[in-house]
N, CA and C atoms of all chains as a GROMACS GRO file, in nm:
protein
  600
    1MET      N    1   7.451  -8.284   8.895
    1MET     CA    2   7.349  -8.180   8.883
    1MET      C    3   7.307  -8.165   8.737
    2LYS      N    4   7.176  -8.158   8.717
    2LYS     CA    5   7.129  -8.141   8.580
    2LYS      C    6   7.153  -7.996   8.533
    3ILE      N    7   7.168  -7.982   8.403
    3ILE     CA    8   7.188  -7.848   8.346
    3ILE      C    9   7.068  -7.760   8.380
    4SER      N   10   6.950  -7.816   8.372
    4SER     CA   11   6.828  -7.739   8.401
    4SER      C   12   6.824  -7.695   8.548
    5GLU      N   13   6.877  -7.780   8.636
    5GLU     CA   14   6.880  -7.744   8.779
    5GLU      C   15   6.976  -7.626   8.802
    6PHE      N   16   7.089  -7.629   8.732
    6PHE     CA   17   7.183  -7.518   8.749
    6PHE      C   18   7.122  -7.389   8.692
    7GLN      N   19   7.056  -7.400   8.577
    7GLN     CA   20   6.991  -7.280   8.521
    7GLN      C   21   6.885  -7.227   8.618
    8ASP      N   22   6.810  -7.318   8.680
    8ASP     CA   23   6.708  -7.275   8.778
    8ASP      C   24   6.772  -7.205   8.898
    9LEU      N   25   6.887  -7.259   8.941
    9LEU     CA   26   6.957  -7.197   9.054
    9LEU      C   27   7.002  -7.055   9.018
   10MET      N   28   7.050  -7.038   8.894
   10MET     CA   29   7.091  -6.903   8.852
   10MET      C   30   6.972  -6.809   8.850
   11LYS      N   31   6.854  -6.861   8.814
   11LYS     CA   32   6.733  -6.778   8.813
   11LYS      C   33   6.698  -6.736   8.955
   12GLU      N   34   6.705  -6.833   9.046
   12GLU     CA   35   6.674  -6.809   9.188
   12GLU      C   36   6.769  -6.703   9.246
   13LEU      N   37   6.896  -6.714   9.212
   13LEU     CA   38   6.996  -6.625   9.270
   13LEU      C   39   6.997  -6.486   9.205
   14TYR      N   40   6.983  -6.483   9.072
   14TYR     CA   41   7.020  -6.360   9.000
   14TYR      C   42   6.913  -6.300   8.909
   15PHE      N   43   6.797  -6.365   8.894
   15PHE     CA   44   6.703  -6.315   8.793
   15PHE      C   45   6.659  -6.172   8.822
   16HIS      N   46   6.643  -6.138   8.950
   16HIS     CA   47   6.597  -6.003   8.983
   16HIS      C   48   6.700  -5.899   8.937
   17GLN      N   49   6.827  -5.935   8.939
   17GLN     CA   50   6.931  -5.842   8.893
   17GLN      C   51   6.946  -5.849   8.740
   18ASP      N   52   6.942  -5.972   8.688
   18ASP     CA   53   6.952  -5.988   8.542
   18ASP      C   54   6.841  -5.908   8.472
   19SER      N   55   6.722  -5.909   8.530
   19SER     CA   56   6.608  -5.839   8.469
   19SER      C   57   6.635  -5.689   8.460
   20GLU      N   58   6.701  -5.637   8.561
   20GLU     CA   59   6.733  -5.494   8.558
   20GLU      C   60   6.842  -5.464   8.457
   21ARG      N   61   6.936  -5.558   8.447
   21ARG     CA   62   7.051  -5.538   8.359
   21ARG      C   63   7.012  -5.557   8.212
   22LYS      N   64   6.910  -5.640   8.190
   22LYS     CA   65   6.859  -5.672   8.056
   22LYS      C   66   6.961  -5.750   7.973
   23VAL      N   67   6.918  -5.790   7.852
   23VAL     CA   68   6.997  -5.885   7.772
   23VAL      C   69   7.134  -5.830   7.736
   24LYS      N   70   7.139  -5.711   7.680
   24LYS     CA   71   7.268  -5.660   7.632
   24LYS      C   72   7.363  -5.630   7.748
   25GLY      N   73   7.308  -5.578   7.858
   25GLY     CA   74   7.392  -5.552   7.975
   25GLY      C   75   7.447  -5.682   8.032
   26THR      N   76   7.365  -5.785   8.032
   26THR     CA   77   7.408  -5.916   8.084
   26THR      C   78   7.512  -5.979   7.994
   27PHE      N   79   7.496  -5.960   7.862
   27PHE     CA   80   7.595  -6.013   7.768
   27PHE      C   81   7.734  -5.955   7.795
   28ILE      N   82   7.738  -5.827   7.831
   28ILE     CA   83   7.869  -5.764   7.859
   28ILE      C   84   7.939  -5.832   7.977
   29TRP      N   85   7.860  -5.873   8.076
   29TRP     CA   86   7.920  -5.944   8.190
   29TRP      C   87   7.974  -6.080   8.148
   30LEU      N   88   7.903  -6.146   8.056
   30LEU     CA   89   7.953  -6.273   8.002
   30LEU      C   90   8.088  -6.250   7.935
   31VAL      N   91   8.094  -6.145   7.856
   31VAL     CA   92   8.220  -6.117   7.783
   31VAL      C   93   8.333  -6.088   7.881
   32GLU      N   94   8.301  -6.019   7.991
   32GLU     CA   95   8.404  -5.991   8.091
   32GLU      C   96   8.464  -6.122   8.145
   33GLU      N   97   8.378  -6.221   8.168
   33GLU     CA   98   8.428  -6.349   8.221
   33GLU      C   99   8.516  -6.420   8.119
   34VAL      N  100   8.479  -6.408   7.991
   34VAL     CA  101   8.562  -6.467   7.885
   34VAL      C  102   8.699  -6.399   7.886
   35GLY      N  103   8.700  -6.268   7.908
   35GLY     CA  104   8.826  -6.195   7.916
   35GLY      C  105   8.910  -6.240   8.036
   36GLU      N  106   8.843  -6.267   8.147
   36GLU     CA  107   8.916  -6.314   8.266
   36GLU      C  108   8.976  -6.452   8.241
   37LEU      N  109   8.902  -6.536   8.167
   37LEU     CA  110   8.958  -6.667   8.131
   37LEU      C  111   9.078  -6.650   8.039
   38ALA      N  112   9.066  -6.558   7.942
   38ALA     CA  113   9.179  -6.530   7.852
   38ALA      C  114   9.302  -6.491   7.932
   39ASN      N  115   9.280  -6.407   8.033
   39ASN     CA  116   9.391  -6.360   8.114
   39ASN      C  117   9.464  -6.475   8.183
   40LEU      N  118   9.388  -6.580   8.218
   40LEU     CA  119   9.448  -6.696   8.286
   40LEU      C  120   9.514  -6.793   8.187
   41LEU      N  121   9.475  -6.784   8.060
   41LEU     CA  122   9.528  -6.879   7.961
   41LEU      C  123   9.646  -6.822   7.882
   42LYS      N  124   9.658  -6.689   7.881
   42LYS     CA  125   9.764  -6.628   7.800
   42LYS      C  126   9.901  -6.652   7.864
   43GLY      N  127  10.006  -6.626   7.788
   43GLY     CA  128  10.141  -6.637   7.841
   43GLY      C  129  10.189  -6.781   7.847
   44SER      N  130  10.301  -6.800   7.911
   44SER     CA  131  10.363  -6.933   7.912
   44SER      C  132  10.370  -6.992   8.053
   45ASN      N  133  10.303  -6.926   8.147
   45ASN     CA  134  10.303  -6.981   8.283
   45ASN      C  135  10.220  -7.108   8.290
   46GLU      N  136  10.241  -7.185   8.394
   46GLU     CA  137  10.160  -7.305   8.416
   46GLU      C  138  10.016  -7.260   8.444
   47PHE      N  139   9.920  -7.338   8.395
   47PHE     CA  140   9.781  -7.300   8.415
   47PHE      C  141   9.741  -7.312   8.562
   48GLU      N  142   9.668  -7.208   8.610
   48GLU     CA  143   9.616  -7.210   8.747
   48GLU      C  144   9.476  -7.270   8.743
   49LEU      N  145   9.469  -7.401   8.762
   49LEU     CA  146   9.344  -7.474   8.734
   49LEU      C  147   9.228  -7.434   8.825
   50ASP      N  148   9.256  -7.397   8.949
   50ASP     CA  149   9.148  -7.356   9.039
   50ASP      C  150   9.083  -7.227   8.990
   51LYS      N  151   9.168  -7.132   8.951
   51LYS     CA  152   9.113  -7.005   8.900
   51LYS      C  153   9.042  -7.026   8.766
   52ILE      N  154   9.100  -7.109   8.681
   52ILE     CA  155   9.038  -7.137   8.550
   52ILE      C  156   8.902  -7.204   8.570
   53SER      N  157   8.894  -7.297   8.665
   53SER     CA  158   8.766  -7.364   8.695
   53SER      C  159   8.660  -7.261   8.734
   54ASP      N  160   8.698  -7.166   8.818
   54ASP     CA  161   8.604  -7.062   8.860
   54ASP      C  162   8.556  -6.978   8.742
   55GLU      N  163   8.649  -6.942   8.654
   55GLU     CA  164   8.609  -6.860   8.539
   55GLU      C  165   8.519  -6.937   8.444
   56MET      N  166   8.548  -7.066   8.424
   56MET     CA  167   8.460  -7.148   8.340
   56MET      C  168   8.320  -7.154   8.400
   57ALA      N  169   8.314  -7.169   8.533
   57ALA     CA  170   8.184  -7.170   8.601
   57ALA      C  171   8.111  -7.038   8.579
   58ASP      N  172   8.185  -6.928   8.588
   58ASP     CA  173   8.124  -6.796   8.568
   58ASP      C  174   8.069  -6.781   8.426
   59ILE      N  175   8.143  -6.830   8.327
   59ILE     CA  176   8.095  -6.820   8.189
   59ILE      C  177   7.963  -6.896   8.173
   60VAL      N  178   7.958  -7.018   8.226
   60VAL     CA  179   7.833  -7.095   8.215
   60VAL      C  180   7.721  -7.026   8.293
   61ALA      N  181   7.756  -6.968   8.408
   61ALA     CA  182   7.654  -6.899   8.488
   61ALA      C  183   7.593  -6.781   8.411
   62TRP      N  184   7.678  -6.705   8.343
   62TRP     CA  185   7.626  -6.590   8.268
   62TRP      C  186   7.548  -6.634   8.145
   63VAL      N  187   7.586  -6.745   8.084
   63VAL     CA  188   7.505  -6.799   7.974
   63VAL      C  189   7.367  -6.836   8.027
   64CYS      N  190   7.363  -6.894   8.147
   64CYS     CA  191   7.234  -6.928   8.208
   64CYS      C  192   7.152  -6.802   8.237
   65SER      N  193   7.218  -6.698   8.285
   65SER     CA  194   7.146  -6.572   8.311
   65SER      C  195   7.083  -6.518   8.183
   66LEU      N  196   7.161  -6.521   8.075
   66LEU     CA  197   7.108  -6.476   7.945
   66LEU      C  198   6.991  -6.565   7.902
   67ALA      N  199   7.008  -6.696   7.918
   67ALA     CA  200   6.902  -6.790   7.880
   67ALA      C  201   6.775  -6.762   7.960
   68ASN      N  202   6.792  -6.734   8.090
   68ASN     CA  203   6.675  -6.703   8.172
   68ASN      C  204   6.603  -6.577   8.125
   69LEU      N  205   6.681  -6.476   8.086
   69LEU     CA  206   6.620  -6.352   8.038
   69LEU      C  207   6.542  -6.374   7.909
   70LEU      N  208   6.591  -6.466   7.826
   70LEU     CA  209   6.528  -6.490   7.695
   70LEU      C  210   6.432  -6.609   7.699
   71ASP      N  211   6.413  -6.664   7.819
   71ASP     CA  212   6.324  -6.779   7.836
   71ASP      C  213   6.368  -6.898   7.749
   72ILE      N  214   6.499  -6.918   7.742
   72ILE     CA  215   6.557  -7.030   7.667
   72ILE      C  216   6.593  -7.141   7.765
   73ASP      N  217   6.556  -7.264   7.733
   73ASP     CA  218   6.591  -7.381   7.814
   73ASP      C  219   6.726  -7.432   7.765
   74LEU      N  220   6.831  -7.403   7.842
   74LEU     CA  221   6.968  -7.433   7.797
   74LEU      C  222   6.990  -7.584   7.781
   75GLU      N  223   6.932  -7.662   7.869
   75GLU     CA  224   6.948  -7.808   7.857
   75GLU      C  225   6.888  -7.858   7.725
   76LYS      N  226   6.772  -7.809   7.692
   76LYS     CA  227   6.709  -7.846   7.564
   76LYS      C  228   6.794  -7.798   7.448
   77ALA      N  229   6.849  -7.678   7.459
   77ALA     CA  230   6.932  -7.622   7.352
   77ALA      C  231   7.054  -7.710   7.328
   78LEU      N  232   7.116  -7.758   7.437
   78LEU     CA  233   7.235  -7.843   7.426
   78LEU      C  234   7.202  -7.977   7.362
   79ILE      N  235   7.092  -8.037   7.407
   79ILE     CA  236   7.053  -8.168   7.353
   79ILE      C  237   7.013  -8.154   7.206
   80ASN      N  238   6.949  -8.043   7.174
   80ASN     CA  239   6.906  -8.019   7.037
   80ASN      C  240   7.026  -7.998   6.944
   81LYS      N  241   7.127  -7.924   6.992
   81LYS     CA  242   7.243  -7.894   6.907
   81LYS      C  243   7.341  -8.011   6.902
   82TYR      N  244   7.347  -8.088   7.010
   82TYR     CA  245   7.443  -8.200   7.018
   82TYR      C  246   7.370  -8.330   7.055
   83PRO      N  247   7.293  -8.385   6.962
   83PRO     CA  248   7.214  -8.506   6.990
   83PRO      C  249   7.299  -8.632   6.978
   84ASN      N  250   7.398  -8.642   7.064
   84ASN     CA  251   7.489  -8.759   7.064
   84ASN      C  252   7.570  -8.773   6.936
   85LYS      N  253   7.577  -8.667   6.861
   85LYS     CA  254   7.661  -8.667   6.741
   85LYS      C  255   7.699  -8.522   6.710
   86CYS      N  256   7.802  -8.506   6.628
   86CYS     CA  257   7.842  -8.372   6.587
   86CYS      C  258   7.731  -8.310   6.502
   87SER      N  259   7.702  -8.182   6.529
   87SER     CA  260   7.592  -8.117   6.457
   87SER      C  261   7.629  -8.085   6.312
   88LYS      N  262   7.759  -8.092   6.280
   88LYS     CA  263   7.800  -8.059   6.143
   88LYS      C  264   7.815  -8.184   6.056
   89CYS      N  265   7.890  -8.285   6.106
   89CYS     CA  266   7.918  -8.403   6.023
   89CYS      C  267   7.827  -8.520   6.058
   90ASN      N  268   7.743  -8.503   6.161
   90ASN     CA  269   7.649  -8.608   6.203
   90ASN      C  270   7.718  -8.737   6.247
   91SER      N  271   7.844  -8.728   6.289
   91SER     CA  272   7.916  -8.848   6.332
   91SER      C  273   7.951  -8.841   6.481
   92ASN      N  274   7.975  -8.958   6.539
   92ASN     CA  275   8.023  -8.969   6.676
   92ASN      C  276   8.130  -9.078   6.678
   93PRO      N  277   8.258  -9.043   6.696
   93PRO     CA  278   8.312  -8.908   6.714
   93PRO      C  279   8.304  -8.825   6.586
   94CYS      N  280   8.323  -8.695   6.606
   94CYS     CA  281   8.318  -8.600   6.496
   94CYS      C  282   8.430  -8.627   6.395
   95PHE      N  283   8.396  -8.617   6.267
   95PHE     CA  284   8.498  -8.633   6.163
   95PHE      C  285   8.514  -8.508   6.078
   96CYS      N  286   8.470  -8.396   6.130
   96CYS     CA  287   8.490  -8.270   6.058
   96CYS      C  288   8.640  -8.251   6.037
   97SER      N  289   8.676  -8.193   5.926
   97SER     CA  290   8.820  -8.178   5.897
   97SER      C  291   8.877  -8.047   5.951
   98THR      N  292   8.792  -7.958   5.997
   98THR     CA  293   8.839  -7.826   6.043
   98THR      C  294   8.880  -7.831   6.190
   99ILE      N  295   8.998  -7.887   6.213
   99ILE     CA  296   9.043  -7.904   6.351
   99ILE      C  297   9.103  -7.776   6.406
  100ILE      N  298   9.186  -7.712   6.326
  100ILE     CA  299   9.262  -7.597   6.374
  100ILE      C  300   9.198  -7.469   6.322
  101MET      N  301   6.956  -8.382   8.152
  101MET     CA  302   7.093  -8.430   8.133
  101MET      C  303   7.186  -8.363   8.234
  102LYS      N  304   7.271  -8.444   8.295
  102LYS     CA  305   7.365  -8.386   8.392
  102LYS      C  306   7.475  -8.309   8.318
  103ILE      N  307   7.529  -8.211   8.388
  103ILE     CA  308   7.639  -8.132   8.330
  103ILE      C  309   7.756  -8.224   8.298
  104SER      N  310   7.784  -8.318   8.387
  104SER     CA  311   7.896  -8.411   8.365
  104SER      C  312   7.870  -8.500   8.244
  105GLU      N  313   7.745  -8.537   8.221
  105GLU     CA  314   7.713  -8.619   8.103
  105GLU      C  315   7.737  -8.540   7.975
  106PHE      N  316   7.700  -8.413   7.976
  106PHE     CA  317   7.724  -8.333   7.856
  106PHE      C  318   7.874  -8.315   7.833
  107GLN      N  319   7.949  -8.291   7.941
  107GLN     CA  320   8.095  -8.278   7.925
  107GLN      C  321   8.154  -8.408   7.870
  108ASP      N  322   8.104  -8.522   7.919
  108ASP     CA  323   8.153  -8.651   7.868
  108ASP      C  324   8.120  -8.668   7.719
  109LEU      N  325   8.001  -8.623   7.681
  109LEU     CA  326   7.963  -8.632   7.540
  109LEU      C  327   8.057  -8.549   7.454
  110MET      N  328   8.092  -8.429   7.503
  110MET     CA  329   8.185  -8.345   7.426
  110MET      C  330   8.321  -8.413   7.413
  111LYS      N  331   8.361  -8.485   7.517
  111LYS     CA  332   8.489  -8.558   7.512
  111LYS      C  333   8.482  -8.669   7.406
  112GLU      N  334   8.371  -8.740   7.409
  112GLU     CA  335   8.350  -8.850   7.313
  112GLU      C  336   8.351  -8.798   7.169
  113LEU      N  337   8.287  -8.685   7.148
  113LEU     CA  338   8.275  -8.631   7.012
  113LEU      C  339   8.401  -8.561   6.964
  114TYR      N  340   8.465  -8.484   7.052
  114TYR     CA  341   8.563  -8.386   7.005
  114TYR      C  342   8.703  -8.393   7.067
  115PHE      N  343   8.725  -8.482   7.165
  115PHE     CA  344   8.853  -8.475   7.235
  115PHE      C  345   8.972  -8.497   7.141
  116HIS      N  346   8.954  -8.586   7.042
  116HIS     CA  347   9.065  -8.614   6.950
  116HIS      C  348   9.103  -8.487   6.873
  117GLN      N  349   9.004  -8.403   6.844
  117GLN     CA  350   9.034  -8.278   6.773
  117GLN      C  351   9.081  -8.170   6.870
  118ASP      N  352   9.015  -8.163   6.986
  118ASP     CA  353   9.056  -8.064   7.087
  118ASP      C  354   9.204  -8.084   7.124
  119SER      N  355   9.244  -8.208   7.134
  119SER     CA  356   9.383  -8.238   7.173
  119SER      C  357   9.483  -8.185   7.071
  120GLU      N  358   9.444  -8.190   6.946
  120GLU     CA  359   9.534  -8.136   6.842
  120GLU      C  360   9.534  -7.984   6.845
  121ARG      N  361   9.419  -7.927   6.872
  121ARG     CA  362   9.405  -7.781   6.873
  121ARG      C  363   9.471  -7.719   6.996
  122LYS      N  364   9.474  -7.795   7.103
  122LYS     CA  365   9.531  -7.754   7.233
  122LYS      C  366   9.451  -7.639   7.298
  123VAL      N  367   9.494  -7.601   7.417
  123VAL     CA  368   9.413  -7.510   7.500
  123VAL      C  369   9.392  -7.375   7.432
  124LYS      N  370   9.499  -7.312   7.389
  124LYS     CA  371   9.484  -7.176   7.336
  124LYS      C  372   9.407  -7.176   7.203
  125GLY      N  373   9.432  -7.277   7.120
  125GLY     CA  374   9.357  -7.288   6.994
  125GLY      C  375   9.209  -7.311   7.020
  126THR      N  376   9.180  -7.390   7.120
  126THR     CA  377   9.040  -7.419   7.154
  126THR      C  378   8.972  -7.295   7.213
  127PHE      N  379   9.046  -7.218   7.292
  127PHE     CA  380   8.990  -7.095   7.349
  127PHE      C  381   8.945  -6.999   7.238
  128ILE      N  382   9.023  -6.994   7.130
  128ILE     CA  383   8.986  -6.904   7.019
  128ILE      C  384   8.851  -6.944   6.959
  129TRP      N  385   8.825  -7.074   6.952
  129TRP     CA  386   8.695  -7.118   6.900
  129TRP      C  387   8.581  -7.079   6.995
  130LEU      N  388   8.609  -7.084   7.125
  130LEU     CA  389   8.510  -7.037   7.223
  130LEU      C  390   8.479  -6.889   7.198
  131VAL      N  391   8.584  -6.811   7.178
  131VAL     CA  392   8.564  -6.668   7.158
  131VAL      C  393   8.484  -6.643   7.030
  132GLU      N  394   8.509  -6.723   6.927
  132GLU     CA  395   8.432  -6.708   6.803
  132GLU      C  396   8.282  -6.725   6.830
  133GLU      N  397   8.247  -6.823   6.913
  133GLU     CA  398   8.105  -6.846   6.943
  133GLU      C  399   8.045  -6.729   7.020
  134VAL      N  400   8.125  -6.670   7.110
  134VAL     CA  401   8.077  -6.552   7.183
  134VAL      C  402   8.052  -6.438   7.084
  135GLY      N  403   8.140  -6.427   6.984
  135GLY     CA  404   8.120  -6.326   6.881
  135GLY      C  405   7.993  -6.351   6.800
  136GLU      N  406   7.966  -6.477   6.771
  136GLU     CA  407   7.844  -6.510   6.696
  136GLU      C  408   7.719  -6.478   6.778
  137LEU      N  409   7.728  -6.500   6.909
  137LEU     CA  410   7.616  -6.463   6.995
  137LEU      C  411   7.599  -6.311   6.997
  138ALA      N  412   7.711  -6.239   7.004
  138ALA     CA  413   7.706  -6.092   7.000
  138ALA      C  414   7.635  -6.046   6.874
  139ASN      N  415   7.667  -6.110   6.763
  139ASN     CA  416   7.608  -6.073   6.634
  139ASN      C  417   7.456  -6.087   6.636
  140LEU      N  418   7.408  -6.186   6.712
  140LEU     CA  419   7.263  -6.209   6.720
  140LEU      C  420   7.195  -6.116   6.821
  141LEU      N  421   7.273  -6.060   6.912
  141LEU     CA  422   7.214  -5.975   7.017
  141LEU      C  423   7.221  -5.826   6.984
  142LYS      N  424   7.312  -5.791   6.894
  142LYS     CA  425   7.330  -5.649   6.865
  142LYS      C  426   7.211  -5.595   6.783
  143GLY      N  427   7.205  -5.463   6.773
  143GLY     CA  428   7.100  -5.403   6.691
  143GLY      C  429   6.966  -5.399   6.763
  144SER      N  430   6.865  -5.362   6.689
  144SER     CA  431   6.732  -5.344   6.750
  144SER      C  432   6.630  -5.442   6.695
  145ASN      N  433   6.678  -5.540   6.617
  145ASN     CA  434   6.584  -5.639   6.566
  145ASN      C  435   6.534  -5.729   6.678
  146GLU      N  436   6.422  -5.796   6.652
  146GLU     CA  437   6.371  -5.893   6.748
  146GLU      C  438   6.471  -6.008   6.760
  147PHE      N  439   6.488  -6.061   6.878
  147PHE     CA  440   6.585  -6.169   6.898
  147PHE      C  441   6.539  -6.296   6.825
  148GLU      N  442   6.636  -6.360   6.757
  148GLU     CA  443   6.609  -6.487   6.690
  148GLU      C  444   6.644  -6.600   6.788
  149LEU      N  445   6.543  -6.642   6.862
  149LEU     CA  446   6.570  -6.730   6.977
  149LEU      C  447   6.628  -6.866   6.938
  150ASP      N  448   6.588  -6.919   6.822
  150ASP     CA  449   6.643  -7.049   6.780
  150ASP      C  450   6.794  -7.039   6.756
  151LYS      N  451   6.834  -6.934   6.686
  151LYS     CA  452   6.977  -6.916   6.657
  151LYS      C  453   7.054  -6.885   6.786
  152ILE      N  454   6.994  -6.803   6.872
  152ILE     CA  455   7.059  -6.769   6.999
  152ILE      C  456   7.077  -6.895   7.084
  153SER      N  457   6.976  -6.981   7.086
  153SER     CA  458   6.986  -7.108   7.161
  153SER      C  459   7.103  -7.190   7.111
  154ASP      N  460   7.119  -7.198   6.979
  154ASP     CA  461   7.231  -7.274   6.922
  154ASP      C  462   7.366  -7.215   6.963
  155GLU      N  463   7.377  -7.084   6.960
  155GLU     CA  464   7.504  -7.021   6.996
  155GLU      C  465   7.535  -7.041   7.145
  156MET      N  466   7.432  -7.032   7.228
  156MET     CA  467   7.454  -7.058   7.372
  156MET      C  468   7.504  -7.201   7.392
  157ALA      N  469   7.442  -7.294   7.318
  157ALA     CA  470   7.485  -7.435   7.328
  157ALA      C  471   7.631  -7.446   7.285
  158ASP      N  472   7.668  -7.377   7.178
  158ASP     CA  473   7.807  -7.382   7.130
  158ASP      C  474   7.905  -7.327   7.234
  159ILE      N  475   7.866  -7.219   7.300
  159ILE     CA  476   7.955  -7.161   7.402
  159ILE      C  477   7.979  -7.264   7.514
  160VAL      N  478   7.872  -7.325   7.562
  160VAL     CA  479   7.888  -7.425   7.669
  160VAL      C  480   7.969  -7.544   7.618
  161ALA      N  481   7.947  -7.583   7.492
  161ALA     CA  482   8.022  -7.696   7.434
  161ALA      C  483   8.172  -7.667   7.432
  162TRP      N  484   8.209  -7.545   7.392
  162TRP     CA  485   8.352  -7.511   7.387
  162TRP      C  486   8.412  -7.497   7.526
  163VAL      N  487   8.333  -7.451   7.623
  163VAL     CA  488   8.382  -7.450   7.762
  163VAL      C  489   8.410  -7.594   7.807
  164CYS      N  490   8.322  -7.686   7.768
  164CYS     CA  491   8.344  -7.828   7.802
  164CYS      C  492   8.469  -7.881   7.734
  165SER      N  493   8.491  -7.843   7.608
  165SER     CA  494   8.612  -7.888   7.538
  165SER      C  495   8.736  -7.840   7.612
  166LEU      N  496   8.735  -7.713   7.652
  166LEU     CA  497   8.848  -7.659   7.728
  166LEU      C  498   8.865  -7.733   7.861
  167ALA      N  499   8.754  -7.758   7.928
  167ALA     CA  500   8.759  -7.829   8.057
  167ALA      C  501   8.817  -7.969   8.037
  168ASN      N  502   8.777  -8.035   7.928
  168ASN     CA  503   8.831  -8.168   7.901
  168ASN      C  504   8.982  -8.164   7.880
  169LEU      N  505   9.028  -8.064   7.807
  169LEU     CA  506   9.172  -8.052   7.782
  169LEU      C  507   9.251  -8.030   7.911
  170LEU      N  508   9.188  -7.958   8.004
  170LEU     CA  509   9.257  -7.923   8.129
  170LEU      C  510   9.222  -8.019   8.243
  171ASP      N  511   9.144  -8.122   8.209
  171ASP     CA  512   9.102  -8.222   8.308
  171ASP      C  513   9.028  -8.156   8.424
  172ILE      N  514   8.942  -8.061   8.390
  172ILE     CA  515   8.857  -7.992   8.488
  172ILE      C  516   8.716  -8.051   8.482
  173ASP      N  517   8.659  -8.081   8.598
  173ASP     CA  518   8.522  -8.132   8.608
  173ASP      C  519   8.430  -8.010   8.618
  174LEU      N  520   8.363  -7.978   8.508
  174LEU     CA  521   8.284  -7.854   8.503
  174LEU      C  522   8.168  -7.857   8.603
  175GLU      N  523   8.106  -7.972   8.620
  175GLU     CA  524   7.995  -7.982   8.717
  175GLU      C  525   8.044  -7.950   8.858
  176LYS      N  526   8.159  -8.006   8.892
  176LYS     CA  527   8.216  -7.975   9.024
  176LYS      C  528   8.250  -7.827   9.035
  177ALA      N  529   8.305  -7.771   8.927
  177ALA     CA  530   8.342  -7.629   8.927
  177ALA      C  531   8.219  -7.541   8.951
  178LEU      N  532   8.107  -7.578   8.888
  178LEU     CA  533   7.984  -7.499   8.903
  178LEU      C  534   7.929  -7.508   9.045
  179ILE      N  535   7.928  -7.630   9.098
  179ILE     CA  536   7.875  -7.650   9.234
  179ILE      C  537   7.965  -7.580   9.336
  180ASN      N  538   8.094  -7.584   9.310
  180ASN     CA  539   8.190  -7.521   9.400
  180ASN      C  540   8.177  -7.368   9.399
  181LYS      N  541   8.156  -7.313   9.279
  181LYS     CA  542   8.147  -7.166   9.269
  181LYS      C  543   8.010  -7.115   9.309
  182TYR      N  544   7.906  -7.196   9.287
  182TYR     CA  545   7.768  -7.153   9.316
  182TYR      C  546   7.698  -7.256   9.406
  183PRO      N  547   7.739  -7.263   9.533
  183PRO     CA  548   7.682  -7.363   9.625
  183PRO      C  549   7.548  -7.318   9.682
  184ASN      N  550   7.451  -7.303   9.594
  184ASN     CA  551   7.316  -7.260   9.633
  184ASN      C  552   7.312  -7.120   9.692
  185LYS      N  553   7.417  -7.045   9.668
  185LYS     CA  554   7.416  -6.905   9.711
  185LYS      C  555   7.514  -6.829   9.624
  186CYS      N  556   7.503  -6.696   9.626
  186CYS     CA  557   7.595  -6.614   9.550
  186CYS      C  558   7.736  -6.627   9.609
  187SER      N  559   7.833  -6.641   9.519
  187SER     CA  560   7.970  -6.662   9.567
  187SER      C  561   8.031  -6.534   9.625
  188LYS      N  562   7.967  -6.420   9.598
  188LYS     CA  563   8.023  -6.294   9.650
  188LYS      C  564   7.958  -6.251   9.781
  189CYS      N  565   7.822  -6.250   9.785
  189CYS     CA  566   7.754  -6.199   9.904
  189CYS      C  567   7.704  -6.311   9.995
  190ASN      N  568   7.722  -6.436   9.949
  190ASN     CA  569   7.681  -6.553  10.028
  190ASN      C  570   7.531  -6.557  10.057
  191SER      N  571   7.451  -6.490   9.972
  191SER     CA  572   7.307  -6.490   9.994
  191SER      C  573   7.233  -6.558   9.880
  192ASN      N  574   7.111  -6.603   9.909
  192ASN     CA  575   7.021  -6.658   9.808
  192ASN      C  576   6.883  -6.602   9.834
  193PRO      N  577   6.829  -6.512   9.750
  193PRO     CA  578   6.892  -6.459   9.628
  193PRO      C  579   7.007  -6.365   9.662
  194CYS      N  580   7.084  -6.338   9.555
  194CYS     CA  581   7.201  -6.250   9.567
  194CYS      C  582   7.159  -6.108   9.606
  195PHE      N  583   7.237  -6.049   9.695
  195PHE     CA  584   7.210  -5.910   9.734
  195PHE      C  585   7.326  -5.816   9.699
  196CYS      N  586   7.414  -5.863   9.610
  196CYS     CA  587   7.523  -5.775   9.568
  196CYS      C  588   7.461  -5.647   9.509
  197SER      N  589   7.529  -5.537   9.528
  197SER     CA  590   7.474  -5.410   9.481
  197SER      C  591   7.516  -5.378   9.337
  198THR      N  592   7.610  -5.453   9.283
  198THR     CA  593   7.663  -5.422   9.150
  198THR      C  594   7.579  -5.488   9.042
  199ILE      N  595   7.463  -5.430   9.016
  199ILE     CA  596   7.370  -5.491   8.920
  199ILE      C  597   7.409  -5.457   8.777
  200ILE      N  598   7.438  -5.330   8.755
  200ILE     CA  599   7.460  -5.284   8.619
  200ILE      C  600   7.611  -5.273   8.593
   0.00000   0.00000   0.00000
């Protein structure tokens, strides 16, 4: 599935609600999903990959909702920021020294 | 561009660094990007769409890095969570009542 197709699906499913919630309200929902992912990653238990997959999907979905509200083409944004090389060191693979 | 192609590109560019940083270290970088997006959305100034686009791209990029570390197929995760309908109310468009 193309990134643009997924963004379009999010528009089809949620734009009527996103529009009511507006940008800042929608951002808060994105942050909630990041918190839910944190909850699954913290501690020393084995990772629950099914739940983590769902939370990752939710994070991308809310980014798409925000992009739809701001009329941003997320696929274009990704290609523009990551044109087959690192956006900071211009290399592929990245050779930036700031790993940790 | 397919979601899986973008995830593969992130692996090509950053997996050697993500592997050193590990899951929790990589999650912190994701959170930093969410904070940078917050910084661009707060206040009453007009939205700087170019900068916001870059931050959205960074958030998706770090989600891909995390997915690569956990061997999660993000495209599959998205299709599984959003199979052309809302995952909560099973409708398209979504009819969940929790908008705000």
